[in-house]
C-alpha positions in Angstrom: 28.2 56.6 1.9 27.6 58.0 5.6 29.9 56.6 8.4 26.4 55.5 9.8 26.1 52.9 6.8 29.9 52.1 6.7 29.7 50.9 10.6 26.5 49.0 10.1 27.8 47.6 6.7 31.0 46.5 8.8 29.1 44.8 11.5 27.2 43.2 9.2 30.0 41.5 7.5 31.9 40.5 11.2 28.2 38.7 12.0 28.8 36.6 8.7 32.1 36.0 9.3 31.7 34.7 12.7 29.0 32.4 11.2 31.1 31.1 8.3 33.7 30.3 10.7 31.6 27.6 11.9 31.8 25.9 8.6 34.3 23.2 8.2 35.9 23.0 4.7 36.6 19.0 4.9 38.2 18.7 1.0 41.5 20.5 1.9 44.1 21.2 4.6 44.7 19.1 7.5 42.0 16.3 8.1 42.4 15.1 12.2 42.0 19.3 13.7 39.2 19.7 11.3 37.3 16.2 12.1 37.5 16.8 15.7 36.1 20.6 16.0 33.2 19.0 13.4 32.6 15.8 15.4 32.3 17.2 19.0 29.5 19.2 18.4 27.2 16.4 17.0 28.3 13.9 20.1 27.1 16.6 22.4 24.3 17.5 20.1 23.4 13.9 19.8 23.8 13.6 24.2 21.6 16.9 24.3 18.8 15.3 21.9 18.9 12.0 23.5 18.5 13.8 26.9 15.3 14.7 26.6 13.7 11.1 26.7 16.5 10.4 28.0 15.6 12.4 31.3 11.8 11.7 31.3 13.5 8.2 31.9 15.5 9.0 34.8 12.8 11.2 36.5 10.3 8.4 36.0 12.9 6.0 37.1 13.3 8.2 40.4 10.3 9.7 41.7 7.3 7.2 39.7 7.2 3.5 40.1 8.7 0.8 37.7 5.7 0.9 36.4 5.5 4.4 34.6 9.7 3.4 33.4 8.1 0.3 31.5 5.4 2.6 29.9 8.3 5.1 28.8 10.4 2.4 28.0 7.5 0.4 25.7 7.2 3.5 23.7 10.6 4.1 23.0 11.1 1.8 20.6 7.5 2.8 18.6 8.9 6.8 18.5 12.2 5.6 17.6 10.7 3.6 14.5 8.2 6.8 13.6 11.0 9.2 14.1 13.6 7.1 12.4 12.0 6.9 9.0 12.1 10.8 8.5 15.5 11.0 10.1 16.8 8.5 7.3 15.2 10.3 4.7 16.6 13.6 5.8 20.3 11.6 5.1 19.4 12.2 1.3 19.5 16.2 2.3 22.6 16.1 3.7 24.6 14.0 0.9 23.2 15.9 -1.8 24.1 19.0 0.1 27.1 17.7 0.9 28.1 16.6 -2.2 26.8 20.0 -3.9 28.9 21.9 -1.2 32.4 20.2 -2.1 31.4 20.8 -5.9 31.1 24.4 -5.2 27.3 24.3 -5.9 25.4 26.3 -3.5 22.5 26.8 -5.3 22.1 22.7 -5.5 22.7 22.7 -1.6 19.8 25.5 -1.0 17.5 23.3 -3.5 18.0 20.3 -1.3 17.0 21.9 1.7 14.0 23.8 0.9 12.8 20.8 -0.9 13.4 18.5 2.1 12.4 20.6 5.0 8.7 21.3 3.5 8.2 17.7 2.4 8.9 16.9 6.0 6.5 19.1 7.7 3.8 17.6 5.4 4.9 14.4 5.5 5.6 14.7 9.7 2.1 16.2 10.2 0.5 13.1 8.8 3.0 10.6 10.9 1.7 12.5 13.8 -2.0 11.7 12.9 -1.7 7.9 12.1 0.6 7.4 15.5 -1.9 9.3 17.3 -4.5 6.7 16.2 -3.0 3.8 15.9 -0.7 3.7 19.1 -2.7 1.3 21.2 -2.8 -1.6 18.3 1.2 -1.1 18.2 1.7 -1.4 21.5 -0.6 -4.7 22.0 0.8 -6.4 18.8 4.4 -5.5 20.7 3.1 -7.5 23.9 2.9 -4.3 26.0 2.1 -5.4 29.4 -1.9 -4.6 30.3 -0.6 -2.9 33.4 1.6 -0.8 31.1 -0.8 0.3 28.6 -2.2 3.6 30.0 0.8 5.1 30.8 2.6 4.4 27.3 -0.5 5.4 25.5 -0.9 8.6 27.4 3.2 9.1 26.9 3.6 8.5 23.4 0.7 10.2 21.9 2.1 13.4 23.9 5.1 12.8 22.6 4.0 12.2 18.9 2.6 16.6 19.3 6.5 17.4 18.7 7.1 15.2 15.6 6.8 17.4 13.1 9.1 20.0 14.8 11.6 17.0 15.3 11.3 16.4 11.7 11.9 20.0 10.7 14.8 20.4 13.3 16.4 17.1 12.2 16.4 18.0 8.4 17.6 22.1 8.9 20.4 21.0 11.4 21.3 18.5 8.8 21.7 20.7 5.8 23.9 23.2 8.5 26.0 20.1 9.0 26.3 19.2 5.5 28.1 22.7 5.2 30.5 21.9 7.8 28.4 23.7 10.5 27.7 21.7 13.6 28.2 23.7 16.6 24.9 26.0 15.8 22.6 22.8 15.8 24.9 21.7 19.5 24.3 24.9 21.2 20.6 24.8 20.4 20.3 21.4 21.6 22.1 22.3 25.0 19.6 25.1 25.7 16.5 23.0 25.1 18.5 19.9 26.8 19.2 22.1 30.0 15.5 23.6 29.8 14.0 20.4 29.3 15.5 18.9 32.7 14.0 21.9 34.9 10.6 21.5 33.2 10.7 17.6 33.8 11.2 18.8 37.5 8.4 21.0 37.4 6.2 18.5 36.5 7.3 15.4 38.3 8.4 16.8 41.6 6.4 20.2 41.8 3.5 19.7 39.9 2.4 15.5 40.2 1.4 15.1 36.6 3.4 11.7 35.9 4.2 10.5 32.7 2.0 12.9 31.1 4.2 15.7 32.7 7.5 14.3 31.2 6.0 13.9 27.9 4.5 17.6 27.8 8.2 18.9 28.8 9.7 16.7 25.7 7.2 18.0 23.4 7.6 21.7 24.4 11.1 21.9 24.3 11.3 19.6 21.1 9.3 22.4 19.3 11.4 25.7 20.5 14.5 23.5 19.3 12.8 23.7 15.7 11.7 27.5 15.8 15.1 28.4 17.4 16.8 26.3 14.4 14.7 27.8 11.9 15.6 31.4 13.5 19.4 30.5 13.0 19.4 29.2 9.5 17.4 31.8 8.2 20.3 34.3 9.3 22.7 31.7 8.2 25.6 32.1 5.7 24.0 32.3 2.2 24.8 28.6 1.3 22.4 27.0 3.9 19.9 30.1 4.8 16.4 29.4 4.9 14.0 31.2 2.9 10.2 31.2 3.2 10.1 32.4 -0.1 12.2 29.4 -1.1 10.2 27.2 0.9 8.7 24.4 -1.8 9.2 21.3 -3.5 11.2 20.8 -6.4 9.5 17.3 -7.7 13.2 16.6 -9.6 15.0 17.3 -6.4 12.5 15.6 -4.0 13.1 12.5 -6.0 17.2 12.7 -5.8 16.8 13.0 -2.0 14.3 10.2 -2.2 16.4 8.1 -4.0 19.4 8.6 -2.0 17.4 8.9 1.5 14.4 6.4 1.6 16.7 3.5 1.4 18.4 5.2 4.7 15.0 5.6 6.2 14.1 2.3 5.4 17.5 1.0 7.2 16.5 2.9 10.3 13.2 1.6 10.4 14.4 -2.2 9.8 17.3 -1.8 12.9 14.1 -0.5 14.6 11.9 -3.2 13.4 15.0 -5.4 14.7 14.8 -3.8 18.1 11.1 -4.1 18.0 11.3 -7.7 18.1 13.7 -7.5 20.4 11.3 -6.0 22.6 8.4 -8.4 21.4 10.5 -11.4 23.5 11.8 -9.2 26.2 8.0 -8.7 26.6 7.2 -12.0 27.5 9.7 -11.8 30.9 7.3 -9.4 32.6 7.4 -6.1 33.8 10.8 -6.2 35.3 12.6 -7.5 32.4 11.0 -4.4 29.9 11.8 -2.1 32.6 15.4 -3.3 32.8 15.8 -3.3 29.2 14.6 0.2 29.3 17.6 1.5 31.9 20.0 -0.6 29.9 19.2 1.3 26.5 19.6 4.7 28.5 22.9 4.0 29.7 23.9 2.1 26.5 23.3 5.9 25.0 26.6 7.1 26.7 28.6 4.9 24.6 26.4 4.4 21.8 25.7 8.4 20.9 29.3 9.5 20.7 29.6 6.8 17.9 26.6 7.4 16.1 28.3 11.3 16.4 31.4 9.5 14.6 29.0 8.3 11.8 27.4 11.3 11.1 31.0 12.6 11.0 31.9 10.3 8.5 28.7 10.6 6.3 30.2 14.5 5.8 33.2 14.0 5.5 32.6 11.2 2.6 29.9 13.7 0.7 32.2 16.8 0.7 34.9 14.8 -0.6 33.2 13.0 -3.0 31.4 15.9 -4.6 35.6 17.1 -4.7 36.5 13.9 -6.1 39.2 13.5 -3.4 38.8 10.0 -2.6 42.1 9.4 -1.2 41.3 11.9 1.0 38.1 10.4 1.9 39.8 7.2 2.1 42.2 8.2 4.9 40.0 10.6 7.0 37.1 7.5 7.2 39.7 5.1 9.0 41.2 8.1 10.8 37.8 8.7 12.4 36.9 4.9 12.6 40.1 4.1 14.8 39.6 7.3 17.2 36.2 6.2 17.6 36.7 2.9 18.7 39.5 4.4 21.0 36.1 6.6 22.7 34.1 3.7 22.2 36.4 1.3 24.2 37.1 3.8 26.9 33.5 4.7 27.4 32.2 1.3 27.9 35.7 0.2 30.3 34.5 3.0 32.7 30.8 2.3 32.7 31.8 -1.1 33.2 34.1 0.0 36.1 31.3 1.4 38.2 28.1 -0.5 36.5 25.9 -0.5 39.7 26.5 3.3 40.2 26.0 4.2 36.6 22.4 2.5 36.2 21.2 3.3 39.6 21.6 7.1 38.4 18.4 5.6 35.8 16.6 3.5 38.2 16.2 2.7 42.0 14.7 -0.3 41.7 17.5 -3.2 42.3 15.9 -6.4 40.6 15.3 -4.2 37.4 19.2 -2.8 37.9 20.3 -6.7 38.4 18.8 -7.3 35.5 20.1 -4.7 33.0 23.4 -5.3 34.2 23.0 -8.8 33.3 22.9 -7.5 29.7 25.4 -4.9 29.8 28.5 -7.1 30.2 27.5 -9.3 27.1 27.3 -6.2 24.9 29.4 -3.2 26.1 33.1 -5.2 25.9 31.8 -5.0 22.0 30.9 -1.3 21.6 34.3 -0.8 19.7 33.0 -2.9 16.8 30.0 -0.8 16.5 32.4 1.9 15.2 33.1 0.4 12.4 29.7 -0.3 11.1 28.3 3.6 12.0 31.9 5.1 9.9 31.8 2.5 7.2 28.5 2.5 7.0 28.3 6.6 7.0 30.9 6.6 4.2 29.2 4.3 1.4 26.1 6.7 2.0 28.3 9.6 1.8 29.4 8.8 -2.0 25.9 8.4 -2.2 25.3 4.3 -2.2 22.5 3.7 0.6 20.9 1.0 -1.5 23.8 -0.7 -0.7 23.9 0.1 3.0 20.3 -1.0 3.2 21.3 -4.4 1.8 23.5 -4.8 4.5 21.9 -3.5 7.0 18.5 -6.0 6.1 21.0 -9.0 5.7 22.8 -8.5 9.3 20.8 -6.4 11.5 17.0 -7.8 10.1 17.3 -11.5 9.1 20.3 -12.5 10.6 19.4 -11.0 14.1 15.3 -11.8 14.3 17.2 -15.7 13.5 19.1 -15.1 16.2 16.6 -14.0 18.6 14.3 -16.9 17.5 17.2 -19.4 18.3 18.5 -18.1 21.4 15.0 -17.4 22.8 13.8 -21.1 22.2 17.5 -22.7 23.5 18.8 -20.5 26.3 15.3 -18.8 27.2 17.4 -15.6 29.1 17.9 -12.0 29.0 21.7 -12.0 28.2 21.2 -14.6 25.3 18.6 -11.9 23.4 21.6 -9.1 24.9 24.3 -11.5 22.9 22.8 -11.1 19.2 23.9 -7.4 19.5 27.4 -8.1 19.7 26.7 -11.1 17.0 25.0 -8.8 14.1 27.0 -5.8 15.2 30.6 -7.8 14.0 28.6 -9.0 10.9 27.4 -6.0 9.9 31.0 -4.2 10.3 33.0 -6.8 8.2 30.2 -6.7 5.5 30.8 -2.3 5.7 34.2 -2.0 6.0 34.7 -4.5 2.1 31.7 -2.7 0.8 33.6 0.7 1.9 37.0 -0.2 0.4 35.7 -1.7 -2.9 33.7 1.7 -3.8 36.4 3.9 -2.5 39.2 2.1 -4.4 37.2 1.7 -7.6 36.7 5.5 -7.5 40.5 5.9 -7.1 41.1 3.8 -10.1 38.2 5.9 -12.8 39.5 9.2 -11.2 43.4 9.3 -11.4 44.9 9.5 -15.1 46.5 6.2 -16.6 50.1 5.6 -15.1 49.5 7.7 -11.8 
């Protein structure tokens, strides 16, 4: 072998080693350190991914008017519903890949990734076409104020153009996280998130295109994130390397992905449906209330998205350790994740509530809107630590493959109970505070359900996998 070939091989080996170091094996060794290294990129990835729509709203709220802000806010619920189905289904990929990696079966992990990505691209395209066609009808069903409708329809149709790419990004980055690599998706989202901020400035301040401008900026940068994650995955560690030759649908594997992922996708839609019902009752209060709830949701994300990061970490930790049959370690890791997450959520809420008007004014300059948003925040923010128990224990249940149980728990608490409370509170109290109170009440009931469910399942698994007398 020539010196040039040796040098090339050594260089390739070093690059491969760097890529492999980004992956974290959660089935052995210390728990807290690896969990922290895995969680922080997920938290910031979630923040950057949400940055797209949040920055849209920030620019609209500060440089346009409350009608434009209400248009972006009214569109958000429908967008979340459309994207949520396929993001939820991608959990099936993450769980199967994570369990396969824990069981040291890289071929199964790779097959799950390629099947899921191919299916997601096709289904995402169909969803794009349906969403563009039926957007006005759905927005009217939600009682979107007529003065908001033209801008809401325009924004959502532009945003939907990037849905197939968004689905693709979530599938591939989910495969990376299943292997323990949360850093690569974070770096990609950081680059695209900052680019989105710059493009929003261009299309709102320098080239005034209104809500169309922020929609274009988001569609372009979300598509770019998909191309970058495809590039990274095609040159990544062999376990999750994306290859055009392997793209295609393995129908047996797709059945397994959907068996685990579809209940989570339905669960995501159900949660969004309950938010749509909240939006339905909010819209009856008029344009100011619609803008207030939209502003509230943007500030809420500063607390909510880190919690989602802890939930995703719990899913990956659970999947890898379930695949390795390390159930005592699984139980210990989820408890650690939950308590750390609770501390983070409580601290985040306390910081925002210490300077509430300052934080809310970042997103909206209309003081009437800010005042109404604060009325909602004071009801729900102090209880966000409860949501951590819901996310981490629910994520652990899904990571072990019990997504149907998770879906039933969500239907009972986040849909049936929440919708019933909305109907009763709107009739008895008829205030925006009463609508906001529906959130912490249903978080608490769902959290208790998931904590009990997780401990029953994991304790049963411990008994099944330990020899008699152990």
